[in-house]
C-alpha positions as CSV (number, residue, x, y, z in Angstrom):
1,M,205.8,195.3,165.2
2,K,204.9,198.3,163.0
3,K,202.6,197.8,160.0
4,T,205.2,199.1,157.6
5,E,207.7,196.6,158.9
6,L,205.3,193.7,158.6
7,I,204.3,194.4,155.0
8,E,207.9,195.2,153.9
9,A,208.9,192.9,151.1
10,H,212.1,191.6,149.4
11,P,213.4,193.9,146.6
12,E,213.1,191.1,144.1
13,W,209.5,190.5,145.1
14,K,208.7,194.2,144.6
15,A,210.3,194.1,141.1
16,R,208.5,190.9,140.0
17,I,205.0,190.9,141.7
18,K,203.3,192.3,138.6
19,D,205.0,189.6,136.4
20,Y,203.8,186.9,138.9
21,Q,200.2,188.1,138.6
22,F,200.4,188.3,134.8
23,L,201.9,184.8,134.6
24,M,199.2,183.2,136.7
25,D,196.4,185.1,134.8
26,S,198.0,183.9,131.6
27,Y,197.9,180.3,132.8
28,E,194.4,180.4,134.3
29,G,192.8,182.3,131.3
30,G,189.1,182.8,131.5
31,H,187.8,185.3,134.1
32,S,191.3,185.9,135.5
33,F,192.7,187.0,132.2
34,F,189.5,189.1,131.5
35,E,189.9,190.8,134.9
36,G,193.6,191.6,134.1
37,E,192.5,193.8,131.2
38,Y,195.5,192.8,129.0
39,L,194.0,194.4,125.9
40,T,195.6,197.6,124.7
41,S,193.0,200.4,124.8
42,Y,192.4,202.6,121.8
43,I,192.8,206.4,121.8
44,Y,189.4,208.0,122.6
45,E,187.9,204.6,123.4
46,S,185.3,204.8,126.1
47,R,185.3,202.5,129.1
48,E,182.1,200.9,127.9
49,E,183.6,200.2,124.5
50,Y,186.7,198.8,126.0
51,E,184.8,196.4,128.3
52,Q,182.7,195.3,125.3
53,R,185.9,194.6,123.3
54,L,187.2,192.6,126.3
55,A,184.1,190.5,126.4
56,N,184.2,189.8,122.7
57,T,187.9,188.7,122.5
58,A,188.8,185.1,122.9
59,L,192.0,183.8,124.4
60,D,194.0,181.0,122.8
61,N,195.7,179.7,126.0
62,H,199.1,178.5,124.9
63,V,200.6,178.8,128.4
64,K,198.3,176.2,129.9
65,A,198.9,173.9,126.9
66,V,202.7,174.1,127.3
67,V,202.6,173.5,131.1
68,G,200.2,170.6,130.6
69,I,202.5,169.0,128.1
70,F,205.5,169.4,130.3
71,N,203.8,167.8,133.2
72,S,202.4,164.9,131.1
73,F,206.0,163.9,130.2
74,L,207.5,164.5,133.6
75,F,204.9,162.4,135.4
76,R,204.2,159.8,132.7
77,Q,206.3,157.4,134.9
78,E,205.9,157.6,138.7
79,P,209.2,158.6,140.5
80,K,211.0,155.7,142.2
81,R,211.3,156.2,146.0
82,E,213.4,154.2,148.5
83,F,212.4,155.4,152.0
84,G,215.3,154.0,154.0
85,N,214.7,154.8,157.7
86,L,211.2,156.0,157.0
87,S,210.1,152.6,155.7
88,N,208.8,151.6,159.2
89,D,207.3,155.0,159.9
90,L,203.6,154.4,160.8
91,G,202.5,157.8,159.5
92,L,204.2,157.4,156.1
93,V,201.2,155.7,154.4
94,N,198.9,158.5,155.6
95,F,201.3,161.1,154.4
96,L,201.6,159.6,150.9
97,E,197.8,159.3,150.6
98,D,197.0,162.7,152.1
99,A,200.0,164.9,152.0
100,D,198.4,168.3,152.5
101,M,195.6,167.5,154.9
102,D,193.2,168.2,152.1
103,G,192.9,164.7,150.7
104,R,195.5,165.0,147.9
105,S,198.2,162.4,147.6
106,F,201.9,163.2,147.7
107,D,202.2,162.5,143.9
108,V,199.3,165.0,143.2
109,V,201.0,167.6,145.4
110,M,204.3,167.2,143.5
111,R,202.5,167.7,140.2
112,D,201.0,170.9,141.6
113,I,204.5,172.0,142.7
114,S,205.8,171.3,139.2
115,T,203.0,173.3,137.7
116,Y,203.6,176.3,139.8
117,A,207.3,176.2,139.4
118,T,206.9,176.0,135.6
119,I,204.6,179.0,135.6
120,Y,206.5,181.3,138.1
121,G,210.0,179.8,137.9
122,Q,209.9,178.8,141.5
123,C,207.4,178.0,144.3
124,W,207.8,177.3,148.0
125,C,206.9,174.1,149.8
126,I,206.6,174.2,153.6
127,L,206.4,171.1,155.8
128,D,204.7,171.9,159.1
129,K,203.4,169.7,162.0
130,P,200.7,170.5,164.6
131,A,202.2,171.8,167.8
132,T,199.8,169.8,170.0
133,Q,201.7,168.0,172.8
134,V,201.1,164.3,173.3
135,Q,202.7,161.8,175.6
136,T,203.2,158.8,173.3
137,R,203.6,158.0,169.7
138,A,200.4,156.0,169.8
139,E,198.5,159.2,170.8
140,E,200.1,161.1,168.0
141,L,199.0,158.5,165.5
142,E,195.5,158.4,167.0
143,Q,195.1,162.1,166.7
144,G,196.6,162.3,163.2
145,L,199.5,164.5,164.3
146,R,202.0,164.2,161.4
147,P,203.8,166.5,159.0
148,Y,201.9,168.0,156.1
149,V,202.8,170.0,153.0
150,S,201.7,173.5,152.2
151,I,202.4,175.1,148.8
152,F,203.0,178.9,148.6
153,T,203.2,180.6,145.2
154,P,205.7,183.6,144.9
155,E,202.9,186.2,145.4
156,N,202.5,185.1,149.0
157,V,206.2,184.8,149.8
158,L,207.1,188.4,150.7
159,D,210.6,188.1,152.1
160,W,213.4,185.6,152.5
161,Q,217.0,185.7,153.6
162,Y,219.9,183.2,153.2
163,A,223.1,182.9,155.1
164,R,226.2,180.8,154.4
165,A,227.4,178.1,156.8
166,V,231.0,177.4,157.7
167,N,231.1,174.6,155.2
168,G,230.0,176.9,152.4
169,A,226.4,175.7,152.1
170,Y,223.6,178.2,152.0
171,Y,220.7,177.9,154.4
172,L,217.4,179.8,155.0
173,T,217.5,182.2,157.9
174,Y,214.3,184.2,157.5
175,L,211.0,183.6,155.6
176,K,207.8,185.7,155.7
177,I,204.6,184.3,154.3
178,F,201.2,185.9,153.7
179,E,198.7,183.2,154.6
180,G,195.5,185.1,153.7
181,S,192.7,187.1,155.4
182,D,190.7,185.9,158.3
183,S,187.8,187.9,159.8
184,G,189.0,191.1,158.1
185,R,192.6,190.7,159.2
186,D,195.6,189.8,157.1
187,V,197.6,186.9,158.6
188,F,201.3,186.5,158.1
189,R,203.6,183.7,159.3
190,I,207.3,184.5,160.0
191,Y,209.9,181.7,160.2
192,T,213.3,181.8,161.7
193,P,215.5,178.9,162.8
194,T,214.5,179.5,166.5
195,E,210.8,180.4,166.4
196,I,207.7,180.6,164.3
197,S,205.4,183.7,164.7
198,V,201.8,184.3,163.5
199,V,201.2,188.0,163.1
200,S,198.0,189.7,161.9
201,I,196.9,193.3,161.0
202,G,193.7,195.0,160.2
203,S,193.0,197.6,157.5
204,G,193.0,200.5,160.0
205,D,195.7,199.3,162.3
206,E,199.1,200.9,162.5
207,D,200.7,198.2,164.7
208,A,200.6,194.5,164.0
209,V,199.4,192.0,166.6
210,I,201.5,189.0,167.4
211,D,198.9,186.3,167.8
212,Q,201.2,183.4,168.5
213,V,204.9,182.6,168.9
214,M,206.1,179.0,168.8
215,P,209.6,177.6,169.3
216,N,211.0,176.1,166.1
217,Q,211.6,172.5,167.2
218,L,213.7,171.6,164.1
219,G,216.2,174.4,164.5
220,M,215.8,175.2,160.8
221,I,213.2,176.7,158.6
222,P,211.1,173.7,157.2
223,A,210.8,175.3,153.7
224,V,212.0,174.3,150.3
225,C,212.3,176.6,147.3
226,V,211.5,174.4,144.2
227,Y,213.0,175.8,141.0
228,S,212.0,175.2,137.4
229,Q,215.3,176.7,136.3
230,R,217.8,178.3,138.6
231,S,218.7,182.0,138.3
232,K,221.6,184.0,139.6
233,E,219.4,185.3,142.5
234,R,218.8,182.7,145.3
235,G,215.1,182.3,145.9
236,I,214.2,183.3,142.3
237,G,213.8,181.0,139.4
238,I,213.4,181.4,135.7
239,S,209.9,180.8,134.4
240,D,209.3,178.5,131.4
241,C,206.3,180.6,130.4
242,G,207.5,184.2,130.7
243,D,208.2,184.7,127.0
244,I,205.3,182.5,126.0
245,A,202.9,184.5,128.1
246,R,203.9,187.7,126.4
247,M,203.6,186.2,123.0
248,Q,200.2,184.9,124.0
249,R,199.2,188.5,125.1
250,S,200.3,189.8,121.7
251,I,198.2,187.1,119.9
252,Y,195.3,188.1,122.2
253,N,195.5,191.7,121.1
254,E,195.7,190.7,117.4
255,M,192.6,188.4,117.9
256,S,190.8,191.6,119.1
257,E,191.9,193.5,116.0
258,L,190.8,190.6,113.9
259,E,187.4,190.5,115.6
260,Q,187.0,194.3,115.1
261,L,188.0,194.1,111.5
262,E,185.6,191.3,110.7
263,R,182.8,193.2,112.4
264,I,183.5,196.4,110.6
265,S,183.9,194.6,107.2
266,N,180.6,192.8,107.6
267,H,178.9,195.9,109.0
268,P,180.3,199.0,107.4
269,S,179.8,202.5,108.9
270,L,177.2,204.8,107.3
271,V,178.1,208.4,106.9
272,K,175.1,210.7,106.6
273,T,173.8,214.1,107.5
274,P,171.3,214.5,110.5
275,G,168.4,215.0,108.1
276,V,168.8,211.6,106.5
277,R,166.6,208.9,108.0
278,A,168.3,205.5,108.1
279,H,167.3,202.2,109.8
280,A,169.8,199.5,111.0
281,G,169.8,196.0,109.8
282,A,170.2,194.1,106.5
283,G,168.1,195.6,103.7
284,A,167.3,198.7,105.7
285,I,165.8,201.7,103.8
286,I,167.4,205.1,103.8
287,D,165.2,208.2,103.2
288,V,167.1,211.1,101.6
289,P,165.5,214.5,101.1
290,E,165.1,215.3,97.4
291,D,167.0,218.5,97.7
292,T,170.1,217.0,99.3
293,P,173.2,218.1,97.4
294,E,175.3,215.4,95.7
295,N,178.3,215.9,98.0
296,L,176.1,215.4,101.2
297,R,174.4,212.2,100.1
298,P,175.1,209.3,102.6
299,Y,177.8,206.7,101.8
300,L,179.4,203.7,103.4
301,L,182.8,203.4,105.0
302,Q,184.2,199.9,104.7
303,P,187.8,199.0,105.2
304,S,189.6,196.5,103.0
305,A,189.6,192.9,104.1
306,A,193.1,192.4,102.9
307,S,194.5,193.2,106.3
308,I,192.7,190.1,107.7
309,D,195.2,187.9,106.0
310,S,198.1,189.9,107.4
311,L,196.7,189.5,110.9
312,L,196.2,185.7,110.4
313,N,199.8,185.3,109.1
314,S,201.1,187.3,112.1
315,I,199.2,185.1,114.6
316,N,200.4,181.9,112.9
317,Q,204.0,183.1,113.0
318,K,203.7,183.9,116.7
319,I,202.3,180.4,117.4
320,E,205.3,179.0,115.6
321,A,207.5,181.2,117.8
322,I,205.8,179.7,120.9
323,D,206.5,176.2,119.6
324,R,210.2,177.1,119.0
325,M,210.5,178.6,122.5
326,S,209.0,175.6,124.2
327,H,210.7,173.1,121.8
328,M,207.4,171.6,120.9
329,G,207.3,172.1,117.2
330,G,207.2,168.4,116.7
331,I,204.4,167.8,119.3
332,R,201.9,170.6,119.0
333,S,199.5,170.9,116.0
334,I,200.8,169.9,112.5
335,E,204.3,171.3,112.8
336,S,205.9,167.9,112.9
337,R,204.7,167.2,109.3
338,R,206.6,170.1,108.0
339,L,209.9,169.5,109.8
340,S,212.7,167.4,108.3
341,G,213.9,164.3,110.0
342,V,217.0,166.0,111.3
343,A,215.1,169.1,112.5
344,L,212.5,166.9,114.2
345,A,215.1,164.8,116.0
346,T,216.9,168.0,117.1
347,E,213.7,169.4,118.4
348,F,213.0,166.3,120.5
349,Q,216.5,166.3,121.9
350,L,216.1,169.9,123.0
351,L,212.8,169.2,124.7
352,N,214.3,166.1,126.3
353,A,217.1,168.1,127.7
354,R,214.7,170.7,129.2
355,L,212.5,168.0,130.7
356,A,215.6,166.3,132.2
357,E,216.7,169.5,133.8
358,K,213.2,170.0,135.3
359,A,213.1,166.4,136.5
360,D,216.5,166.9,138.2
361,N,215.2,170.0,140.0
362,L,212.1,168.2,141.2
363,E,214.2,165.2,142.4
364,H,216.5,167.5,144.4
365,A,213.5,169.4,145.9
366,E,211.8,166.1,146.9
367,E,214.9,164.9,148.6
368,Q,214.9,168.1,150.6
369,I,211.2,167.6,151.5
370,W,211.9,164.1,152.8
371,R,214.8,165.3,154.9
372,I,212.5,167.8,156.6
373,Y,209.8,165.1,157.0
374,A,212.4,162.8,158.6
375,A,213.5,165.6,160.9
376,W,209.9,166.1,162.1
377,Q,209.7,162.3,162.8
378,G,212.9,162.3,164.8
379,T,215.1,160.5,162.3
380,V,217.5,161.1,159.4
381,W,216.6,160.6,155.8
382,N,218.8,158.1,154.1
383,G,216.5,157.1,151.3
384,E,216.7,157.8,147.6
385,V,214.4,159.5,145.1
386,E,214.8,159.0,141.4
387,Y,212.9,160.8,138.6
388,P,213.3,159.8,135.0
389,D,216.5,161.0,133.4
390,S,215.4,160.5,129.8
391,F,212.0,160.9,128.1
392,N,211.1,158.8,125.1
393,I,210.0,161.5,122.8
394,Q,209.8,160.4,119.1
395,D,207.4,160.5,116.2
396,K,206.5,156.8,115.9
397,Y,204.4,157.3,112.8
398,N,207.3,158.9,110.8
399,D,209.7,156.3,112.1
400,M,207.4,153.5,111.1
401,V,206.9,154.9,107.7
402,M,210.7,155.2,107.2
403,L,211.2,151.6,108.4
404,K,208.4,150.3,106.2
405,T,209.9,152.1,103.2
406,A,213.3,150.5,103.9
407,K,211.8,147.1,104.2
408,D,209.8,147.4,101.0
409,A,213.0,148.3,99.2
410,G,213.7,144.6,99.0
411,V,217.3,144.7,100.0
412,K,218.6,141.1,100.0
413,N,220.5,141.4,103.3
414,P,219.2,139.2,106.2
415,V,221.1,141.2,108.8
416,L,219.7,144.5,107.6
417,N,216.1,143.1,107.4
418,K,216.5,141.6,110.9
419,E,217.5,145.1,112.2
420,I,214.6,146.8,110.5
421,E,212.1,144.2,112.0
422,D,213.6,144.7,115.5
423,N,213.2,148.5,115.3
424,M,209.6,148.1,114.0
425,L,208.9,145.8,116.9
426,R,210.3,148.3,119.4
427,L,207.9,150.9,118.0
428,I,204.8,148.7,118.3
429,V,205.3,147.1,121.8
430,S,206.6,148.3,125.2
431,E,210.2,147.8,126.2
432,D,209.3,145.0,128.7
433,R,207.3,143.2,126.0
434,Y,210.1,143.6,123.5
435,E,212.6,142.0,125.9
436,E,210.2,139.2,126.5
437,I,209.7,138.5,122.8
438,Q,213.4,138.7,122.2
439,S,214.0,136.1,124.9
440,M,211.8,133.6,123.1
441,P,213.4,131.0,120.9
442,Q,213.8,132.0,117.3
443,K,213.2,129.6,114.4
444,D,216.8,129.9,113.2
445,A,218.1,129.1,116.7
446,V,216.0,125.9,117.2
447,T,217.9,122.6,116.8
448,H,215.9,119.8,115.4
449,M,216.8,116.3,116.5
450,P,214.6,113.2,116.4
451,V,212.6,112.9,119.7
452,T,212.4,109.5,121.2
453,N,211.0,110.1,124.7
454,A,208.2,112.0,126.3
455,P,210.2,114.7,128.3
456,D,212.3,115.6,125.2
457,L,209.1,115.7,123.1
458,V,207.3,118.1,125.4
459,T,210.3,120.4,125.8
460,H,211.0,120.5,122.0
461,L,207.3,121.0,121.2
462,R,207.1,124.0,123.6
463,E,210.3,125.4,122.0
464,M,208.9,125.2,118.5
465,V,205.5,126.7,119.5
466,Q,207.3,129.7,121.2
467,A,209.4,130.1,118.1
468,G,206.3,130.4,115.9
469,Y,206.3,127.1,114.0
470,T,203.0,126.0,112.5
471,D,201.6,122.5,112.8
472,E,202.6,121.7,109.2
473,E,206.2,122.9,109.8
474,M,206.5,120.7,112.9
475,L,205.2,117.6,111.1
476,A,207.5,118.3,108.2
477,L,210.6,118.6,110.5
478,H,209.6,115.6,112.7
479,P,207.8,113.0,110.7
480,E,208.2,110.6,113.6
481,L,205.4,112.6,115.5
482,E,202.8,111.4,113.0
483,Q,204.0,107.8,113.4
484,V,203.7,108.0,117.2
485,F,200.4,110.0,117.5
486,G,198.8,110.1,114.1
487,T,197.5,113.2,112.4
488,Q,194.3,113.2,114.4
489,G,196.0,113.2,117.8
490,F,198.7,115.8,117.1
491,Q,196.6,119.0,117.2
492,P,195.3,118.7,120.8
493,I,198.8,117.8,122.1
494,V,200.2,121.0,120.6
495,G,197.4,122.9,122.2
496,D,198.2,121.5,125.6
497,V,201.9,122.4,125.2
498,E,201.0,125.9,124.1
């Protein structure tokens, strides 16, 4: 295989590789963003001055914040999994606890997949299994030979091809992965439905070396392309962070302008002739020759600080634009306090819809992963994976204030007041606890009849305690209790029932 053939990439990869690098730098921030040199250089600015400006400019990382919020909602509840035929698989527990042979659980791997898919628009997940031959299943378990997950970001997936089956479904026919460098050689792995090849090449080589060729035991490429949002091009997704990253870069440049303006405003430039002796620092003395003409005397150049406000307003407007693009105006910072109730509810609905779409894509991808896992284990996946379909996104503080205002209005309508109290209870406790409280007897629903025997007494006392009756109310409704037990003996009996 020729070197040019090996390093040849998909046209979409060539068109997007710079965007991929920019998106990852924007997410990582710190040194990666510094090395990317995303500041616009000035005319006649020296390299030293540019590097100094890079070092002095801080990055407000909105991309990482948005990705983190997305994942916090998506994985607030663990996905529900029914494993079907795989329930009795002896390697399943080990796979769930260490899915990538690096100590990370399957849930952690899925979070990473979600993170990369959100950043790039898509990422690739490959399930492989060691090719070591064993005689029995027991030997396989003893040696830890089981499927494991590898995640590849789009920078490393150079080429891919799809074909259409007779039934109309698309399937992967070719996949080329750059695995990294080993001992000065770049290592590639090429997948086809019939074989898997490991190919390497050195910096000075013209021909690539085929290090290993293995038969593909599955008859299919064990890879899944996980999308954040689908695009018209198969194998390419739509990033949730593309526009946000560009807006973040614009803010980054304005932060540099702001830093430069503050520096110059606080330390104005001195214009002088070579013969004038000036010293730097606050309160410095300037020696001017006595015969210096008036028009050559030194003076200070200091720009107006009015443009600082313009820069700050521009930055704030761009942050608001990021909140609109990510539908997080009601979650990030103080924006929720300025939105009306209708606007806030609409914002939450839009975010809920986006999260539901991302959850559906993750659910679909995980089902494909389990199908490949089952194929490696010699069975067929008939289980089920379910990610949350709806995300409870609401401003509980504003809702509680609204309900309290309605309750304090003093409307004499028991039905309305009961509805307000129910909604307040839903905001305070979890849904399970709410159902438990609602199933308890209510005061209005308790029927009070004279109790004449011990079983009825215990049952009725328990019912009244759960309904919230006080000791005084119980004695007022059932004076026969005092005749039977006396006031001194009633309290411990209630405590035992409770």
